[in-house]
N, C-alpha and C positions, 0 to 999 in steps of 0.2 A: 503494499500500499504506500503512496505518497507521504509527502514529509507534513502533517498540518501543517505546525509552523513553519517551515517555505512558503506553502500557499497563504500562509498569513502574510508573512513579509510581500508576498507578491499581489497581494489584494489592495496590500498599503501603498504598494508602488504603481501600478495599476489601477487608475478608474475606468469603469466602464459608464459610460453615461448615455442620458437619450433616451427617449421612451418609442423612437418611430420605427424603433426593430434595426438602425444601423448601430456599429457598434465604434465607439468613440472611446479616444485612449488620450488620458493626459499625464506628461511627465513631469513631476518638480524632483529639481534638483541642483546641483552650484549654480550652472550656465543658464537654469530656466530664470533664475533670482537676478543673475547678472544681467540680461538681456530677457523682456518679456517675451518675446518671439520667437524666442531662442529656447531649444532643450536638445539635451541628447537619452539616446537610445540606451545605453550604456547601465543601468540602473535598471531597466526590466530585464536584460540580459541576465546581470549576474542573479537575479531572482531568479530567472528560469535556469541557468545554471547550476546554481548551490541546488535548488530542487534536483536537480537530474546527474548531477556530475559528485556531490559529494558519496552519494553510497555508489555508484556505479563507473569511475575511471578505472582505467585499467590498471592504475597502481596504488586504487581503492583513495587516493588523497584526490580533494578539488581542484589546485594550481589557482584556485580562487583566495584575496583576501581582500572582503571589501572595508574599504576606512569609513563606511559610514555614508560617505557621500557620491559614491556608485562611483566614485572619479580614478580611482589609486587601484591596482589591482595588480597579482605575479604572479608568471604564468611560464613555465619555460617549454611547453607544450608546443611544437610547430604542426606543418601540413604534409601529405605522404607524397605532395607534387610539388615541382620544381619551382613553377610561378603561375600565377593569373592575376587576372581582374577580375573582382564580381561586382556588379551592381544590386544593389539592396531595396525594395522598398520597405519603408518603415511604414510601422501602427495601419496596414490597410491601406499604404499607397499618399500619407500624410505628408511625406517628406522620401528624400532618399541620402543612401549612403555608397560609399564606392570604397571598397577596400584591395589593395593590392600588396602581391609579399610579390619577391625573389629567394632562392636562397634557400627553399620549403619553410618560408616565413621569418628566419636571421634578416630580411631586411624586408620591412612593411610600411606599409601607407594607408591612411583613412580619413577621408575625405568626406565633409558632410557641407551643408549649406553655408558654414559660418568658420570652419577649423580644417585645419590639416595636420594631422599629426602622423612623424615620422620615427621609425625605431629601423637603428642600422646595428647590428649587436655585433657585427665583425669589426666595427669602428669603435664599440661600447659609447653610442651616441642616442637621442634620441631628444627629439623638438614637436612643439607646439606652434604653429600658424594662425594669425586672425588673418582672415581673409578680407576685411574691413579695412582697418589699417593699416597693413601688411610688414606686422611688427612678427618677429619668432619670440620664441623662448627657449631656453635649454632645458628640459626635465631628465631625472633618472631614468636608466635604460629599464626598471621596473615599472616605473608608469606606461613606458612605450609597450612591454610587453604585456602589460596587464590592457591597454588597448587590442592587441594583437588577438587577446585571451576570450576575447567575445567573441571573436571569430571562429576557434577551434575547437571541433567535438572531437574529444577523446575520452572516450565509451567502451565499455564493457558490456556484450551481451546478455555473458551470465548475471553479472549483477542488477541490469536493469531489468532481467526477468523475476529476479528473488522478490526485488522490487516492487513487482507490481504490473510494471508497462508491458506494454504487446507493442511487436515489432512488426510493420506494413513498410510497403514499398510504393514509392510516390516518385514520381517523374515533375522535378522542379528545373527550371532554368535548362531544359534539355539533360538531364544529367539524373538516374538512377538512383535516387535517395534512401536510404536506411531512417525510417520514420519510426521516434518510441513514444506513446504515447499513453497517459495514465489519468484517472478522474478519483479524487473527492469530492464528496459532498454534488455541488451542483457545478463544480471547478474542471475542468477538463483542460491539460497542457498535454503539449505536441513539441518534438523535438528534432530534428531530420537534417541528416547532411550526406554527404558525399567524396571520401577521402579525407576525412578529417577536416573538412571546413563545412561549418555550419551553412547551410543553403533556409531555413524553415525554422519559425519558432510560431504557435499560435497560442491562444488563451480562449476558452468556450469557441473555438471554431474562430474566430478573429486573428489577423495574422497580425502577430508582432514582426516577426522578421521575414524576408521573402527575396529570395536573388529572383533576380527580373533578367539578369544577363551572366555571362559567363563567357569566359577569353582565356586561355593560356598563354594570352600574350601581355607583358608587360612598356610603358611606353619608359620613353629614354625620361634622366634624369627624374624619374619618378623619389628618391629618396636620398634628392639631395633638397636643401633649401633655395627655393629660386631667387637671383642675384636682384630683384627687387625688392628684396625682404630686405628690411632691418631690426636688429636686437636691439629687443625691449632696453 
């Protein structure tokens, strides 16, 4: 059975509103407090990951250490393929994020409407960039690994089955993904991916994350700070 404490955390993190039958979500974290129209999906994924990964990872540990704001986590797990670019629709298409990686994720980039996050484990560097001001700051490698860990699906079938999940296969962004789903009370969550890449997260049938485009190509200079950005 799914962990009720984790589901409680998820319900506090993701608020479903509306009476017209349409699922609407609102996210509250440090970024939304800084800018009224800005939010990050990371707290939702941390809640899902905690529910799914805490008992079900390959090594028995989540690799996730939420600081309470949903902004700093650590995780060294990487992907099974060398490189890719994945476009995600977040919150049933409310916004989009693009994840790009090379060297199986040792170099990683995440871009949303307001920020770009870059991790280069080989160089032991990580950065956060503000698109509106064209400013960047240096971050810890653990911070960058946290951004990456949102999209790493590090699972163990036997542990998922023991926890009460059912496994199915679903085509998402052209890939045949393993999807794990479970229910407690009236809350149903699903978590799916391919080659250790997260492709799908749902709550009560509503998409939280869904990959809509996948390519095993990476744009040049994806993992360097652009020359027109200045340091904070």
